[in-house]
Backbone as CSV, one residue per row, in Angstrom:
resi,resn,N_x,N_y,N_z,CA_x,CA_y,CA_z,C_x,C_y,C_z
1,UNK,-2.281,-6.556,-7.550,-2.917,-5.047,-7.117,-3.588,-4.905,-6.144
2,UNK,-4.519,-5.853,-6.128,-5.850,-5.371,-4.645,-4.838,-5.858,-3.297
3,UNK,-3.839,-6.946,-3.422,-3.156,-6.748,-2.439,-2.324,-5.652,-2.092
4,UNK,-1.620,-5.204,-3.058,-0.649,-3.783,-2.754,-1.357,-2.763,-2.381
5,UNK,-2.810,-2.630,-2.901,-3.678,-1.566,-2.479,-4.195,-1.617,-0.913
6,UNK,-4.299,-3.228,-0.703,-4.876,-3.200,0.759,-4.111,-3.363,1.848
7,UNK,-3.016,-3.627,1.182,-2.048,-4.468,2.684,-1.584,-2.555,3.832
8,UNK,-1.223,-1.918,2.864,-0.954,-0.476,3.697,-2.368,-0.077,4.762
9,UNK,-2.983,-0.324,4.199,-4.842,-0.480,4.877,-4.448,-1.046,6.286
10,UNK,-4.060,-2.163,5.998,-3.971,-3.108,7.106,-3.084,-2.876,8.180
11,UNK,-1.919,-2.207,7.839,-0.634,-2.019,8.624,-1.611,-0.584,9.386
12,UNK,-1.964,0.156,8.717,-2.533,1.330,9.569,-3.910,0.930,10.511
13,UNK,-4.268,-0.124,10.150,-5.666,-0.630,11.088,-4.764,-1.295,12.203
14,UNK,-3.872,-2.021,11.881,-3.429,-2.746,13.178,-2.204,-2.010,13.922
15,UNK,-1.605,-0.833,13.684,-1.234,0.063,14.201,-2.008,0.836,15.399
16,UNK,-3.277,1.299,14.872,-4.247,1.761,15.517,-4.977,1.127,16.643
17,UNK,-4.792,-0.143,16.780,-5.342,-1.259,17.543,-5.021,-0.796,19.111
18,UNK,-5.547,-1.022,20.136,-5.240,-0.998,21.646,-3.905,-1.484,21.839
19,UNK,-3.202,-1.346,22.610,-1.801,-2.626,23.103,-2.715,-3.644,23.541
20,UNK,-2.143,-4.855,23.077,-2.851,-6.405,23.458,-3.766,-6.829,22.673
21,UNK,-4.457,-6.008,22.050,-5.365,-6.187,21.265,-5.143,-6.536,19.409
22,UNK,-5.907,-7.529,19.278,-5.865,-7.608,17.667,-6.525,-6.615,16.698
23,UNK,-6.114,-6.436,15.453,-6.783,-5.281,14.488,-8.296,-5.551,14.637
24,UNK,-8.924,-4.531,14.351,-10.535,-4.479,14.360,-10.774,-5.319,12.768
25,UNK,-11.498,-6.391,13.192,-11.588,-7.477,12.138,-12.696,-6.569,11.174
26,UNK,-13.512,-6.214,11.407,-14.709,-5.565,10.607,-14.060,-4.384,9.752
27,UNK,-13.138,-3.845,10.577,-12.428,-2.796,9.530,-11.522,-3.168,8.411
28,UNK,-10.855,-4.629,9.197,-10.104,-4.895,7.966,-10.882,-5.715,6.866
29,UNK,-12.105,-6.238,6.940,-13.193,-6.672,5.944,-13.596,-5.406,5.311
30,UNK,-14.027,-4.685,5.789,-14.480,-3.334,4.977,-13.584,-2.839,4.071
31,UNK,-12.405,-2.788,4.738,-11.263,-2.265,3.670,-10.736,-2.951,2.555
32,UNK,-10.913,-4.486,2.903,-10.921,-5.752,2.162,-11.443,-5.445,0.665
33,UNK,-12.877,-4.966,1.235,-13.920,-5.116,-0.171,-13.786,-3.376,-0.673
34,UNK,-13.352,-2.643,0.013,-12.942,-1.417,-0.728,-12.093,-1.393,-1.483
35,UNK,-10.833,-1.865,-1.402,-9.794,-2.688,-2.238,-10.080,-3.129,-3.466
36,UNK,-10.876,-4.101,-3.132,-11.306,-4.870,-4.496,-12.048,-3.664,-5.408
37,UNK,-12.907,-2.837,-5.036,-13.680,-1.840,-5.640,-12.845,-0.764,-6.273
38,UNK,-12.150,-0.239,-5.638,-11.310,0.638,-6.143,-10.347,0.375,-6.604
39,UNK,-9.439,-0.660,-6.650,-8.702,-1.229,-7.751,-9.266,-1.210,-8.856
40,UNK,-10.654,-1.695,-8.455,-11.304,-2.270,-10.052,-11.359,-0.927,-10.480
41,UNK,-12.050,0.170,-10.227,-12.409,1.450,-10.347,-10.962,2.041,-11.065
42,UNK,-9.908,2.055,-10.445,-8.811,2.567,-10.649,-8.392,1.831,-12.681
43,UNK,-8.560,0.639,-12.633,-8.287,-0.188,-13.838,-9.230,0.389,-15.079
44,UNK,-10.363,0.716,-14.643,-11.681,0.730,-15.608,-11.017,2.380,-16.031
45,UNK,-10.548,3.488,-15.007,-10.284,4.890,-15.428,-9.118,4.526,-16.007
46,UNK,-7.993,3.831,-15.956,-6.873,3.694,-16.591,-7.030,3.232,-18.255
47,UNK,-7.935,2.221,-18.242,-8.282,1.671,-19.481,-9.399,2.669,-20.157
48,UNK,-9.927,3.296,-19.834,-10.605,4.746,-20.475,-9.594,5.590,-21.071
49,UNK,-8.551,6.092,-19.921,-7.922,7.113,-20.721,-6.870,6.247,-21.645
50,UNK,-6.607,5.510,-21.586,-5.442,4.902,-22.296,-5.824,3.942,-23.478
51,UNK,-7.194,4.143,-24.270,-7.776,3.065,-25.163,-7.091,3.159,-26.148
52,UNK,-6.802,4.716,-27.117,-6.226,4.671,-28.101,-4.724,4.198,-27.927
53,UNK,-4.130,4.584,-26.930,-2.892,3.949,-26.800,-2.463,2.617,-26.830
54,UNK,-3.747,1.756,-26.053,-4.040,0.228,-25.935,-3.648,-0.416,-27.136
55,UNK,-4.673,0.228,-27.976,-4.932,-0.586,-29.506,-3.372,-0.765,-30.071
56,UNK,-2.833,-0.192,-29.689,-1.791,-0.099,-30.648,-0.699,-1.236,-30.095
57,UNK,-0.829,-1.555,-28.725,0.102,-2.508,-28.318,-0.225,-3.869,-28.090
58,UNK,0.660,-4.782,-28.424,0.486,-6.116,-28.152,-0.335,-6.329,-26.731
59,UNK,0.413,-6.290,-25.925,-0.259,-6.751,-24.377,-1.200,-6.059,-24.317
60,UNK,-1.528,-4.820,-24.521,-2.890,-4.143,-24.008,-4.144,-4.495,-25.117
61,UNK,-3.782,-4.955,-26.290,-4.728,-4.368,-27.383,-6.006,-5.299,-27.137
62,UNK,-6.288,-6.385,-26.438,-7.209,-7.240,-25.862,-7.741,-6.550,-24.849
63,UNK,-7.712,-5.490,-24.005,-8.388,-4.844,-23.308,-9.959,-4.439,-23.654
64,UNK,-10.808,-4.869,-22.883,-12.080,-4.223,-23.665,-12.660,-3.264,-24.254
65,UNK,-11.894,-2.343,-23.551,-12.498,-0.588,-24.296,-11.534,-0.770,-25.913
66,UNK,-10.318,-0.915,-25.627,-9.392,-0.844,-26.808,-9.700,-1.932,-27.931
67,UNK,-10.160,-2.906,-27.322,-10.931,-4.010,-28.353,-12.042,-3.646,-29.079
68,UNK,-12.903,-2.919,-28.379,-14.089,-2.446,-29.073,-15.237,-3.490,-28.259
69,UNK,-15.031,-4.089,-27.002,-16.014,-5.013,-26.712,-17.325,-4.101,-26.059
70,UNK,-16.618,-3.069,-25.636,-17.587,-2.029,-24.951,-17.305,-0.930,-25.335
71,UNK,-18.139,-0.121,-25.170,-18.165,1.450,-25.573,-17.810,2.131,-24.215
72,UNK,-17.163,3.445,-24.716,-16.816,4.432,-23.741,-18.092,4.882,-22.744
73,UNK,-18.994,4.784,-23.267,-20.348,5.210,-22.323,-20.476,3.713,-21.641
74,UNK,-20.760,2.708,-22.014,-20.906,1.711,-21.262,-19.517,1.567,-20.219
75,UNK,-18.158,1.678,-20.672,-17.358,1.763,-19.584,-17.792,2.937,-18.638
76,UNK,-18.672,4.094,-18.565,-18.769,4.962,-17.798,-19.710,4.543,-16.876
77,UNK,-20.898,3.755,-17.459,-21.796,3.298,-16.450,-21.319,2.469,-15.370
78,UNK,-20.514,1.441,-15.793,-19.500,0.382,-15.421,-18.689,1.229,-14.308
79,UNK,-18.258,2.021,-14.498,-17.440,2.808,-13.663,-17.878,3.265,-12.705
80,UNK,-19.352,3.804,-12.861,-20.298,4.764,-11.972,-20.963,3.321,-10.823
81,UNK,-21.101,2.188,-11.456,-21.573,1.353,-10.579,-20.286,1.171,-9.462
82,UNK,-18.705,0.775,-9.935,-18.097,0.947,-9.054,-17.851,1.510,-7.822
83,UNK,-17.518,2.945,-8.486,-17.745,3.905,-7.182,-18.807,3.840,-6.615
84,UNK,-20.239,3.795,-7.004,-21.298,4.113,-6.115,-21.297,2.804,-4.878
85,UNK,-20.685,1.668,-5.142,-20.272,0.499,-4.364,-19.320,0.919,-3.323
86,UNK,-18.320,1.514,-3.868,-17.080,1.745,-2.968,-17.865,2.940,-2.056
87,UNK,-18.217,4.013,-2.409,-19.204,5.211,-1.902,-19.792,4.416,-0.769
88,UNK,-20.423,3.379,-0.721,-21.504,2.895,0.286,-20.298,2.327,1.099
89,UNK,-19.000,1.699,1.204,-18.405,1.333,2.040,-17.605,2.437,2.669
90,UNK,-17.440,3.635,1.922,-16.988,4.853,2.430,-17.806,5.120,3.606
91,UNK,-19.018,5.479,3.529,-20.237,5.934,4.205,-20.364,5.508,5.985
92,UNK,-19.746,4.113,5.708,-19.853,3.258,7.017,-18.332,3.656,8.252
93,UNK,-18.017,4.660,7.602,-17.126,4.874,8.316,-17.062,6.343,9.070
94,UNK,-16.331,6.998,10.191,-16.639,8.630,10.273,-16.570,9.425,9.780
95,UNK,-16.874,10.765,9.603,-16.953,11.611,9.154,-15.618,12.369,8.716
96,UNK,-14.369,12.228,9.526,-13.312,12.862,9.204,-12.668,11.600,7.949
97,UNK,-12.959,10.534,7.898,-12.329,9.680,7.223,-13.234,9.545,6.001
98,UNK,-14.555,9.876,5.905,-15.396,9.827,4.723,-14.764,11.077,3.819
99,UNK,-14.217,12.474,4.503,-13.760,13.186,3.769,-12.147,12.985,3.401
100,UNK,-11.729,11.946,3.871,-10.137,11.746,3.252,-10.277,11.012,2.408
101,UNK,-11.249,10.040,2.483,-11.228,8.897,1.572,-11.849,9.479,0.171
102,UNK,-12.445,10.507,0.289,-13.183,11.040,-1.145,-12.155,12.317,-2.019
103,UNK,-11.192,12.785,-1.035,-9.959,13.398,-1.318,-8.891,12.704,-2.160
104,UNK,-9.065,11.111,-2.234,-8.316,10.390,-2.871,-8.928,10.267,-4.410
105,UNK,-9.917,10.688,-4.469,-10.351,10.575,-5.741,-9.540,10.897,-6.890
106,UNK,-9.213,12.388,-6.482,-8.717,12.934,-7.574,-7.014,12.490,-7.910
107,UNK,-6.760,11.347,-6.890,-5.535,10.738,-7.392,-5.502,9.827,-8.299
108,UNK,-7.107,9.091,-7.884,-7.459,7.926,-8.756,-7.696,8.190,-10.376
109,UNK,-8.091,9.374,-10.083,-8.546,9.872,-11.416,-7.264,10.410,-12.525
110,UNK,-6.614,10.738,-12.014,-5.195,11.577,-12.507,-3.915,10.378,-12.548
111,UNK,-3.739,9.632,-11.731,-2.804,8.947,-12.030,-2.571,8.087,-13.475
112,UNK,-3.570,7.787,-13.875,-3.310,7.307,-15.434,-2.345,8.005,-16.308
113,UNK,-2.358,9.443,-16.252,-2.209,10.482,-17.127,-0.567,10.731,-16.649
114,UNK,0.065,10.482,-15.627,1.285,10.749,-15.105,2.372,10.287,-16.015
115,UNK,2.105,9.119,-16.523,3.093,8.440,-17.302,3.372,9.053,-19.075
116,UNK,2.263,9.993,-18.914,2.389,10.776,-20.269,3.320,11.987,-20.046
117,UNK,3.556,12.538,-18.598,3.924,13.531,-18.759,5.111,13.580,-17.812
118,UNK,5.734,12.376,-16.930,6.881,12.434,-16.027,7.584,10.909,-16.044
119,UNK,8.728,11.155,-16.013,9.667,9.735,-16.033,9.293,9.190,-14.243
120,UNK,8.143,9.825,-13.817,8.069,9.049,-12.217,6.489,8.736,-11.909
121,UNK,5.796,8.049,-12.823,5.061,7.371,-12.543,4.407,6.878,-11.545
122,UNK,5.324,5.913,-11.076,5.551,5.230,-9.806,5.049,6.067,-8.566
123,UNK,5.728,7.305,-8.654,5.498,8.164,-7.381,3.947,8.355,-7.292
124,UNK,3.585,8.967,-8.497,2.063,9.169,-8.381,1.373,7.693,-8.010
125,UNK,1.736,6.571,-8.359,1.025,5.691,-8.055,0.981,5.357,-6.591
126,UNK,2.346,5.753,-6.095,2.545,5.383,-4.510,1.750,6.576,-3.824
127,UNK,1.894,7.565,-4.574,0.606,8.653,-3.525,-0.967,7.832,-3.282
128,UNK,-1.220,7.840,-4.867,-2.311,6.920,-4.872,-2.330,5.500,-3.757
129,UNK,-2.119,4.707,-4.009,-2.150,3.136,-3.667,-1.684,3.105,-2.165
130,UNK,-1.384,3.985,-1.745,-1.115,4.101,-0.149,-1.832,5.142,0.987
131,UNK,-2.882,5.564,0.029,-3.828,6.337,0.831,-4.432,5.888,2.086
132,UNK,-4.527,4.488,1.996,-5.236,3.703,2.785,-4.238,3.522,4.619
133,UNK,-2.964,4.058,4.086,-2.359,4.496,5.397,-2.844,5.245,5.899
134,UNK,-3.413,6.248,5.698,-3.713,7.072,6.575,-4.901,7.069,6.994
135,UNK,-6.156,6.576,5.639,-7.403,6.374,5.915,-7.643,5.090,6.914
136,UNK,-6.888,3.950,7.157,-6.976,3.234,8.222,-6.682,3.455,9.432
137,UNK,-5.932,4.261,9.861,-5.800,4.738,11.364,-6.975,5.857,11.453
138,UNK,-7.535,6.619,10.757,-8.393,7.294,11.212,-9.492,7.044,10.956
139,UNK,-10.108,5.699,10.575,-11.290,4.888,10.791,-11.321,4.339,12.065
140,UNK,-10.157,4.135,12.736,-9.913,3.701,14.157,-10.050,4.909,15.294
141,UNK,-9.090,5.510,14.997,-9.029,6.565,16.104,-9.977,8.034,15.769
142,UNK,-10.246,8.159,14.397,-11.472,9.731,14.466,-10.463,10.418,13.434
143,UNK,-9.231,10.487,13.613,-8.375,11.306,12.675,-7.014,10.835,13.116
144,UNK,-6.118,11.668,12.140,-4.635,11.040,11.724,-3.798,11.823,12.641
145,UNK,-2.995,10.904,13.305,-2.084,11.324,13.984,-0.655,11.536,13.294
146,UNK,0.079,12.440,12.771,0.930,13.001,11.733,2.435,12.174,12.196
147,UNK,2.414,11.765,13.335,4.090,10.975,13.955,3.745,9.842,13.398
148,UNK,2.638,9.141,13.367,2.754,7.880,13.267,1.597,7.723,11.029
149,UNK,0.978,8.398,10.960,0.365,8.115,9.753,1.684,8.508,8.468
150,UNK,2.021,10.191,8.811,3.101,10.345,8.129,4.267,9.494,7.267
151,UNK,5.024,8.781,8.360,5.800,8.286,8.033,5.522,6.693,7.582
152,UNK,4.356,6.544,7.824,3.995,5.166,7.349,3.428,5.005,5.822
153,UNK,2.968,6.439,5.604,2.521,6.767,4.111,3.723,7.029,3.154
154,UNK,4.673,7.719,4.148,6.140,7.829,3.132,6.482,6.268,2.834
155,UNK,6.691,5.627,3.493,7.104,4.089,3.690,6.529,3.373,2.772
156,UNK,5.175,3.608,2.512,4.160,2.782,1.524,4.869,3.395,0.281
157,UNK,5.080,4.665,0.069,5.231,5.208,-0.997,6.426,4.871,-1.653
158,UNK,7.473,4.627,-0.975,8.948,3.876,-1.290,8.851,2.782,-1.524
159,UNK,7.553,1.712,-0.996,7.506,0.427,-1.452,7.058,0.555,-2.850
160,UNK,6.001,1.423,-3.057,5.244,1.523,-4.200,6.665,1.780,-5.400
161,UNK,7.450,2.592,-5.012,8.482,2.764,-6.185,9.346,1.289,-6.228
162,UNK,9.447,0.738,-5.518,10.403,-0.536,-5.341,9.673,-1.199,-6.219
163,UNK,8.592,-2.062,-6.140,7.730,-3.096,-6.613,7.154,-2.134,-8.355
164,UNK,6.914,-1.038,-8.427,6.257,-0.756,-9.681,7.418,-0.451,-10.499
165,UNK,8.568,-0.048,-9.844,9.894,0.095,-10.993,10.379,-1.411,-11.820
166,UNK,10.063,-2.418,-10.618,10.678,-3.562,-11.042,9.415,-4.259,-12.406
167,UNK,8.385,-3.950,-11.623,7.119,-3.977,-12.600,7.782,-3.390,-14.320
168,UNK,7.496,-2.414,-14.151,7.957,-1.711,-15.292,9.061,-2.130,-16.286
169,UNK,9.856,-2.835,-15.619,11.351,-3.413,-16.477,10.767,-4.868,-17.058
170,UNK,9.270,-4.848,-17.042,8.894,-6.365,-17.848,8.504,-5.623,-19.080
171,UNK,8.624,-4.074,-19.298,8.753,-3.227,-20.782,9.599,-2.549,-20.656
172,UNK,9.633,-1.669,-20.059,10.687,-0.863,-20.203,10.667,0.222,-18.807
173,UNK,11.861,0.996,-18.259,11.806,1.796,-17.506,12.786,2.625,-17.709
174,UNK,12.345,3.322,-18.659,13.342,4.710,-19.063,14.158,5.409,-18.225
175,UNK,13.461,5.974,-17.005,14.434,6.753,-16.204,15.874,6.129,-15.539
176,UNK,15.380,4.992,-14.962,16.453,4.420,-14.204,17.767,3.742,-14.844
177,UNK,16.854,2.837,-15.769,17.812,1.830,-16.692,18.982,1.113,-16.055
178,UNK,20.174,1.158,-16.601,20.987,0.123,-15.633,21.336,0.917,-14.012
179,UNK,20.961,1.965,-14.052,20.941,2.468,-12.264,20.025,1.634,-11.471
180,UNK,19.099,0.570,-12.093,17.955,0.499,-11.324,18.392,-0.187,-9.856
181,UNK,19.419,-0.733,-9.606,19.336,-1.429,-8.406,20.099,-0.407,-7.503
182,UNK,20.702,0.455,-7.812,21.000,1.672,-6.874,19.910,2.584,-6.736
183,UNK,18.796,2.828,-7.136,17.648,3.459,-7.133,16.652,2.320,-6.262
184,UNK,16.244,0.962,-6.365,15.889,-0.067,-5.619,16.440,0.477,-4.064
185,UNK,17.844,0.354,-3.992,18.469,0.183,-2.576,18.045,1.713,-1.990
186,UNK,17.966,2.809,-2.718,17.803,3.673,-1.784,16.130,3.612,-1.367
187,UNK,15.430,3.401,-2.227,14.014,3.385,-1.759,14.140,2.445,-0.733
188,UNK,14.451,1.087,-0.763,14.490,0.253,0.120,15.032,0.829,1.821
189,UNK,16.300,1.381,1.791,16.688,2.188,3.041,15.579,3.341,3.400
190,UNK,14.916,3.977,2.657,13.946,5.138,2.727,12.773,4.482,3.377
191,UNK,12.427,3.307,3.018,11.034,2.713,3.285,11.647,2.173,4.862
192,UNK,12.396,1.499,5.028,12.834,0.986,6.094,12.797,1.774,7.434
193,UNK,13.436,2.903,7.019,13.953,3.973,7.901,12.472,4.497,8.160
194,UNK,12.127,4.745,7.427,10.296,5.354,7.692,9.584,4.525,8.340
195,UNK,9.724,3.048,8.407,9.153,2.080,9.232,9.553,2.075,10.537
196,UNK,10.951,2.049,10.659,11.510,2.584,12.127,10.990,3.146,12.888
197,UNK,10.866,4.490,12.252,10.176,5.958,12.745,8.689,5.527,13.296
198,UNK,7.887,4.980,12.099,6.551,4.186,12.855,6.566,3.924,13.996
199,UNK,7.423,2.894,14.284,7.817,1.890,15.336,7.800,2.642,16.395
200,UNK,8.733,3.795,16.166,9.361,4.419,17.479,8.206,5.591,18.164
201,UNK,7.441,6.078,16.982,6.402,6.962,17.090,5.217,6.325,17.890
202,UNK,5.071,5.073,17.303,3.651,4.054,18.171,4.102,3.122,19.632
203,UNK,5.299,2.961,19.509,5.717,2.002,20.761,5.689,0.873,20.543
204,UNK,6.288,0.725,19.135,6.557,-0.641,18.697,7.061,-1.475,19.618
205,UNK,6.860,-2.970,19.410,8.307,-3.740,20.581,8.727,-4.799,19.509
206,UNK,9.648,-5.534,20.182,10.459,-6.683,19.354,10.030,-7.323,18.244
207,UNK,9.133,-7.718,18.101,8.321,-8.904,16.982,8.012,-7.718,15.918
208,UNK,7.942,-6.413,15.626,7.517,-5.558,14.629,8.935,-5.310,14.238
209,UNK,10.347,-5.030,15.148,11.644,-4.750,14.566,12.026,-6.316,13.470
210,UNK,11.733,-7.209,14.371,12.089,-8.553,13.556,11.324,-8.329,12.195
211,UNK,10.286,-8.360,12.122,9.186,-8.267,11.208,10.322,-6.850,10.152
212,UNK,10.893,-6.017,10.322,11.402,-5.257,9.763,12.766,-6.024,9.119
213,UNK,13.353,-6.524,10.081,14.782,-7.357,9.631,14.428,-8.090,8.364
214,UNK,13.441,-8.897,8.867,12.854,-9.687,7.776,12.675,-9.199,6.628
215,UNK,12.093,-7.824,6.259,11.522,-7.367,5.238,12.741,-6.859,4.438
216,UNK,13.748,-6.450,5.219,14.919,-5.826,5.098,15.764,-6.968,3.825
217,UNK,15.687,-7.897,4.572,16.252,-9.188,3.938,15.617,-9.762,2.479
218,UNK,14.483,-9.668,2.991,13.831,-9.929,1.725,14.125,-8.773,0.292
219,UNK,13.752,-7.772,0.811,14.259,-6.787,-0.070,15.584,-6.798,-0.901
220,UNK,16.767,-7.023,-0.063,17.913,-7.268,-0.378,17.900,-8.167,-1.561
221,UNK,17.334,-9.637,-1.010,17.449,-10.592,-2.360,16.783,-10.288,-3.102
222,UNK,15.530,-9.341,-3.392,14.955,-9.132,-4.641,16.118,-8.083,-5.472
223,UNK,16.257,-7.196,-4.550,17.532,-6.579,-5.443,18.637,-6.807,-6.170
224,UNK,19.416,-7.919,-5.022,20.717,-8.768,-5.258,20.067,-9.636,-6.769
225,UNK,19.310,-10.151,-6.529,19.034,-11.203,-7.834,17.936,-10.955,-8.841
226,UNK,17.521,-9.695,-8.942,16.584,-9.010,-10.282,17.423,-8.856,-11.462
227,UNK,16.977,-9.498,-12.159,17.412,-9.670,-13.767,16.305,-8.617,-14.583
228,UNK,16.873,-7.302,-14.974,16.059,-6.460,-15.270,15.694,-6.679,-16.895
229,UNK,16.620,-7.660,-17.367,16.672,-8.265,-18.568,15.414,-9.205,-18.883
230,UNK,14.857,-9.606,-17.874,14.077,-11.325,-17.833,12.797,-10.983,-17.389
231,UNK,11.901,-10.444,-18.810,10.032,-10.265,-17.732,9.783,-10.919,-16.824
232,UNK,9.780,-12.509,-16.955,9.704,-13.338,-16.150,10.204,-12.994,-14.727
233,UNK,11.242,-13.013,-14.560,12.006,-12.812,-13.456,11.791,-11.455,-12.602
234,UNK,11.195,-10.244,-13.270,10.868,-8.849,-12.777,9.017,-9.075,-12.317
235,UNK,8.272,-10.088,-13.500,7.291,-10.612,-12.518,7.139,-11.214,-11.517
236,UNK,8.071,-12.130,-11.183,8.008,-12.729,-10.077,8.479,-12.043,-8.935
237,UNK,9.560,-11.215,-8.893,9.952,-10.357,-8.180,8.938,-9.687,-7.676
238,UNK,7.837,-8.925,-8.545,7.013,-8.178,-8.240,5.794,-8.641,-7.442
239,UNK,5.630,-9.655,-7.735,4.175,-10.715,-7.306,5.020,-10.650,-5.853
240,UNK,6.103,-10.985,-5.429,6.865,-11.237,-3.880,6.314,-10.125,-3.148
241,UNK,6.068,-9.243,-3.822,6.170,-8.183,-2.710,4.802,-8.003,-1.854
242,UNK,3.936,-8.963,-2.269,2.710,-9.112,-1.366,3.463,-10.089,0.023
243,UNK,4.346,-10.831,-0.105,5.026,-11.085,0.914,5.441,-10.175,2.077
244,UNK,5.924,-9.306,1.313,6.700,-8.086,2.351,5.373,-7.377,2.711
245,UNK,4.370,-6.940,2.357,3.223,-6.310,2.796,2.991,-7.295,3.977
246,UNK,2.630,-8.699,4.011,2.321,-9.423,4.989,2.961,-9.614,6.301
247,UNK,4.264,-9.443,5.769,5.225,-9.725,6.950,5.127,-8.389,7.858
248,UNK,5.190,-7.365,7.551,4.679,-6.220,8.073,3.943,-6.051,8.885
249,UNK,2.543,-6.436,8.345,1.586,-6.484,8.822,1.396,-7.749,10.268
250,UNK,2.242,-8.681,9.647,2.417,-9.685,10.965,3.037,-9.051,12.172
251,UNK,3.966,-8.611,11.715,4.859,-7.637,12.630,4.136,-7.177,13.501
252,UNK,2.924,-5.840,12.825,2.688,-4.984,13.562,1.577,-5.677,14.863
253,UNK,1.005,-6.812,14.183,-0.009,-7.335,15.225,0.675,-8.306,16.343
254,UNK,1.908,-8.720,16.010,2.543,-9.278,17.043,3.362,-8.331,17.995
255,UNK,3.710,-7.299,17.389,4.303,-6.441,18.234,3.354,-5.569,19.021
256,UNK,2.163,-5.374,18.544,0.840,-4.905,19.710,0.533,-5.864,20.551
257,UNK,0.795,-7.219,20.208,0.129,-8.213,21.418,1.290,-8.247,22.347
258,UNK,2.790,-7.909,22.121,3.969,-8.071,22.835,3.651,-6.876,23.904
259,UNK,2.888,-5.562,23.329,2.630,-4.424,24.300,1.900,-4.864,25.528
260,UNK,1.349,-6.057,25.765,0.336,-6.132,26.844,1.063,-6.704,27.369
261,UNK,2.174,-7.272,27.176,3.036,-8.400,27.789,4.125,-7.284,28.448
262,UNK,4.565,-6.523,28.118,5.488,-5.765,28.637,4.710,-4.696,29.686
263,UNK,3.262,-4.546,29.449,2.932,-3.702,30.361,2.711,-4.418,31.798
264,UNK,1.583,-6.010,31.552,2.306,-6.502,32.659,3.192,-6.977,33.420
265,UNK,4.172,-6.925,32.781,5.607,-7.083,33.249,5.721,-5.687,34.425
266,UNK,5.853,-4.466,33.412,6.014,-3.443,34.188,5.142,-3.279,35.641
267,UNK,3.748,-3.218,35.651,2.676,-3.277,36.502,3.376,-4.469,37.639
268,UNK,3.716,-5.483,37.373,4.209,-6.786,38.410,5.625,-5.807,38.799
269,UNK,6.477,-5.509,38.244,7.541,-4.846,38.622,7.284,-3.332,39.749
270,UNK,6.130,-3.092,39.151,6.045,-1.833,40.278,5.114,-2.352,41.484
271,UNK,4.264,-3.459,41.624,3.794,-3.985,42.769,4.766,-4.439,43.789
272,UNK,6.081,-5.266,43.050,6.769,-5.849,43.743,7.588,-4.893,44.793
273,UNK,7.997,-3.441,44.107,9.018,-2.828,44.757,7.945,-1.673,45.667
274,UNK,6.593,-1.974,45.547,6.114,-1.364,46.798,5.725,-2.192,47.762
275,UNK,5.462,-3.351,47.621,5.365,-4.471,48.337,6.915,-4.719,49.414
276,UNK,7.675,-4.618,48.753,9.338,-4.566,49.177,9.538,-2.956,50.134
C-alpha cells in the first residue's frame, strides 16, 4: 500500500525535473516519508470507522481496535501523532503545495465510508491515493500544470481501479463479477492513453514510450492470466503493480535524461548549418 501511494508522487517529481536532470532526491525522500505516514494514518482512520464491522469478519477481527487491544481514544491519540508528523513533512514544501496537500485530508477521512454507499469505492481510493501526482509537480514547480498533472492524476486513478478491483476479488467484487476482465481492459486502455497524453504534454522521449509499452504488456498479462476465483492469484497480481509503477518511474527518468541528448544533437545540427 505504501508503494502504491508513493509511486504517483515519484512520477510527478520525475516529470517536473529539468531536461537532462535526475529527479530531486530530497523531494523523493521527503515524499517517501510522507507516504509511510499518510498510508498509516489512512489505515488508522479506516480501522476506526470500521471497528464494528471488523469484529464480525474473520480476516479483520484481530485488528487492534476491533480486538479491543486499544481504545477508540487511544487510536485518536495515535492518529494525532501520525498526522502531526505528516504535517511536519508538508510544511517543508511551498505554500501552494501546503494548501494542496491539506485539501487531500478530506479524501483520506471519507474514503473508508465509500464502500458503504457505492459499488465504486475503488474510485474514491484512486482520488485519494493519486493526489501525489498533483502534489509532486507543485512541490518542484510551485504550482500545477493542468496539461501534465491532470492526465497524470487520471492515469493514476485508472491504475488504482485496476489493482484495487483485483485486490477486492480476494473477498468479493460485487459490481463487476464475471465481467471483471472487460472492465480491467477498459481501465488499462484509459490509463495508457492518459500516460501517452502526459508524454506529449511534457515532451517525453523514446525511453518513456518504451516503458509504456512494457507496462501495457504487463497489464495485458495480468488481465489475461487473472483467476478471480483464486485469492492467492489475486494477491499476486495485486502486488505486481508495484513493478508497474516502478517501470513508469524508470521510463520518466530515462526519458528525461534522453531529452538532454536530443537537445545537444539539435544544437550541433544548428551549429553545422550555420558553419556551412
